[in-house]
C-alpha positions in Angstrom: -231.0 -91.8 46.2 -228.3 -94.2 45.0 -229.7 -96.3 42.1 -226.6 -98.4 41.1 -227.4 -102.1 41.5 -223.8 -102.9 42.3 -224.1 -100.7 45.4 -227.2 -102.6 46.6 -225.6 -105.9 45.8 -223.1 -105.1 48.6 -225.2 -102.8 50.8 -228.1 -105.3 51.3 -225.8 -108.0 52.7 -224.0 -105.4 54.8 -227.3 -104.2 56.3 -228.4 -107.7 56.9 -225.1 -108.2 58.9 -226.0 -105.1 60.9 -229.4 -106.5 61.7 -228.1 -109.9 62.6 -225.6 -108.2 64.9 -228.3 -106.4 66.8 -230.4 -109.6 66.8 -227.7 -111.5 68.8 -224.7 -112.2 66.5 -222.6 -109.6 68.3 -219.6 -108.2 66.4 -220.4 -109.3 62.8 -221.8 -105.8 62.0 -218.3 -104.6 61.8 -218.0 -106.2 58.4 -220.8 -104.0 57.0 -218.9 -100.8 56.3 -215.9 -102.6 54.7 -218.3 -104.3 52.3 -220.0 -101.1 51.4 -216.7 -99.4 50.9 -216.2 -101.4 47.8 -219.1 -99.5 46.2 -218.9 -96.0 47.6 -216.6 -93.7 49.5 -216.3 -95.2 53.1 -217.4 -91.9 54.7 -220.5 -91.9 52.6 -221.2 -95.5 53.4 -220.8 -94.8 57.1 -223.2 -91.9 56.9 -225.8 -94.1 55.1 -225.6 -96.8 57.7 -225.4 -94.6 60.8 -229.2 -93.8 60.9 -229.9 -97.5 60.5 -227.7 -98.3 63.5 -229.4 -95.5 65.6 -232.9 -97.0 64.8 -231.7 -100.5 65.8 -230.2 -99.1 69.0 -233.7 -98.2 70.3 -234.6 -101.9 70.7 -231.5 -102.8 72.7 -231.6 -99.7 75.0 -235.3 -100.3 75.7 -234.8 -104.0 76.4 -231.8 -103.6 78.8 -232.4 -100.1 80.2 -232.5 -101.4 83.8 -229.2 -103.2 83.6 -226.5 -100.6 82.9 -223.2 -99.9 84.6 -223.4 -96.2 84.5 -220.1 -95.7 86.2 -218.2 -97.6 83.4 -220.0 -95.5 80.8 -219.1 -92.4 82.7 -215.4 -93.2 82.4 -215.5 -94.4 78.8 -217.8 -91.9 77.1 -215.7 -88.8 77.5 -212.8 -90.6 75.9 -215.1 -91.8 73.1 -216.1 -88.2 72.4 -212.5 -87.3 72.0 -211.9 -90.3 69.7 -214.9 -89.4 67.6 -213.5 -85.8 67.2 -210.1 -87.3 66.2 -211.9 -89.6 63.7 -213.7 -86.6 62.2 -210.4 -84.6 61.9 -208.8 -87.6 60.2 -211.7 -88.1 57.7 -211.9 -84.4 56.9 -208.2 -83.9 56.2 -207.0 -87.0 54.3 -207.9 -88.5 50.9 -210.6 -91.0 50.3 -207.9 -93.6 49.7 -206.5 -93.0 53.1 -209.9 -93.5 54.7 -210.3 -96.7 52.7 -207.0 -98.0 53.9 -207.9 -97.1 57.5 -211.2 -99.0 57.2 -209.3 -102.0 55.7 -206.7 -101.9 58.6 -209.4 -101.7 61.2 -211.3 -104.6 59.5 -208.1 -106.8 59.6 -207.4 -105.8 63.2 -211.0 -106.6 64.3 -211.0 -110.0 62.4 -207.6 -111.1 63.9 -208.6 -109.9 67.3 -211.9 -111.9 67.2 -210.1 -115.0 65.9 -207.6 -114.7 68.7 -210.3 -114.1 71.3 -212.2 -117.2 70.2 -209.2 -119.3 71.1 -208.1 -117.6 74.3 -209.7 -116.7 77.6 -209.7 -113.0 78.4 -207.1 -112.0 80.9 -208.3 -110.2 84.1 -205.6 -107.5 83.8 -208.2 -104.8 82.8 -210.2 -105.5 85.9 -207.1 -104.5 88.0 -206.4 -101.3 86.2 -207.5 -97.9 87.5 -211.0 -96.8 86.3 -209.6 -93.8 84.5 -207.8 -96.1 82.0 -211.2 -96.8 80.6 -211.2 -93.3 79.1 -208.2 -94.3 77.0 -210.0 -97.3 75.7 -212.9 -95.0 75.1 -210.8 -92.8 72.8 -209.8 -95.8 70.7 -213.4 -97.1 70.6 -214.6 -93.6 69.5 -212.0 -93.3 66.8 -212.6 -96.7 65.2 -216.3 -96.2 65.5 -216.2 -92.9 63.7 -214.0 -94.2 60.9 -215.4 -97.7 60.4 -218.4 -98.3 62.8 -216.0 -100.7 64.6 -215.7 -99.6 68.2 -216.3 -103.1 69.6 -212.7 -104.4 69.9 -211.3 -101.6 72.2 -214.6 -101.5 74.1 -214.5 -105.3 74.7 -210.8 -105.2 75.6 -211.7 -103.0 78.6 -215.1 -104.4 79.5 -215.1 -108.1 79.0 -212.2 -108.9 81.4 -214.4 -107.3 84.1 -216.7 -110.4 83.9 -219.9 -108.4 84.2 -223.2 -110.3 84.5 -224.7 -111.0 81.0 -227.6 -108.7 81.3 -225.4 -105.9 82.7 -223.0 -106.4 79.8 -225.8 -106.3 77.2 -227.3 -103.2 78.7 -224.1 -101.3 79.2 -223.0 -102.1 75.6 -226.4 -101.1 74.2 -226.4 -97.8 76.0 -222.7 -97.0 75.3 -222.9 -97.5 71.6 -226.3 -95.8 71.3 -224.7 -92.7 72.8 -221.6 -93.1 70.6 -223.8 -93.3 67.5 -225.7 -90.1 68.4 -222.5 -88.3 69.2 -221.2 -89.2 65.7 -224.2 -87.4 64.0 -222.7 -83.9 64.2 -219.4 -85.1 62.8 -221.2 -86.6 59.7 -223.2 -83.4 59.4 -220.0 -81.4 59.4 -218.6 -83.7 56.7 -221.7 -82.9 54.6 -222.8 -86.6 54.3 -226.4 -86.4 55.4 -227.6 -85.4 51.9 -231.1 -86.1 50.6 -229.7 -88.8 48.4 -227.9 -90.6 51.2 -230.9 -90.3 53.5 -233.2 -91.7 50.8 -230.8 -94.6 50.4 -230.9 -95.2 54.2 -234.7 -95.2 54.1 -234.7 -97.8 51.3 -232.4 -100.1 53.3 -234.1 -99.7 56.7 -236.8 -102.3 56.2 -234.0 -104.9 55.4 -232.3 -103.9 58.6 -235.4 -104.3 60.7 -236.3 -107.6 59.2 -232.8 -109.0 59.7 -232.7 -107.9 63.3 -235.8 -110.0 64.0 -234.2 -112.8 61.9 -231.1 -112.6 64.1 -233.2 -113.1 67.2 -234.6 -116.3 65.7 -231.4 -117.7 64.0 -229.2 -117.2 67.0 -230.9 -120.2 68.6 -230.5 -122.5 65.5 -227.1 -121.8 63.8 -223.9 -123.3 65.2 -222.4 -120.0 66.4 -218.8 -121.1 66.4 -218.4 -121.9 62.7 -220.5 -118.9 61.7 -218.4 -116.4 63.7 -215.1 -118.0 62.5 -216.2 -117.6 58.8 -217.2 -114.0 59.4 -214.0 -113.1 61.1 -211.8 -114.8 58.4 -213.9 -112.9 55.8 -213.2 -109.6 57.7 -209.4 -110.2 57.4 -209.8 -110.9 53.7 -212.0 -107.9 53.0 -209.7 -105.6 55.0 -206.7 -106.8 52.9 -208.7 -106.2 49.7 -209.6 -102.7 50.8 -206.0 -101.8 51.6 -204.9 -103.2 48.2 -207.6 -101.1 46.5 -206.5 -98.0 48.3 -202.8 -98.6 47.3 -203.9 -99.0 43.7 
């Protein structure tokens, strides 16, 4: 188990963000891994947080299990499997600094994308594309999810323009990323990251994640969402830039 207090000074806020994301603040969980990457290897950080995400997925899947667009998942999931495989190959064959830079770049891309999205309506172009194009978005979502637990932007680029009913969107998203997270497990096993120390660290952080999930459900009704999201997304850009600088050093 990791005992360094500096790790927990970053990991606890990161896990709180994961919990808040599952509790209703969609998207802010993408900042969690970039934060942890300041304390440990990003691949190790991703392995520590993956079981937490899987545990949190249970709530979402159970809550929305009757509102799922299975056809959309059927098109996207095979691509996501390919993307996860590409992410595994990337992480297994490059240096830790390269992975750190990739996490930073994905963090910047996510933050800029969300800031842009907050100011522009989604075009309906994706709704007019052939269904098989969803597999290509799935590849990108799988890759970014494997590297940085940040599969939301490419997923949203394909799904949100389709203007799904809210419950259907919530259920489809919950099931898709629950499946993606389980598919990532063999990759992290192959990378040798599910060690006893990492799993013990996960267990220590899990109560924080569960408590913050329930907190998110409560806070989503009280906090002005627009300012909160803007602050998080600006922070993602800044953290991403800092990670790239650290990798270059």
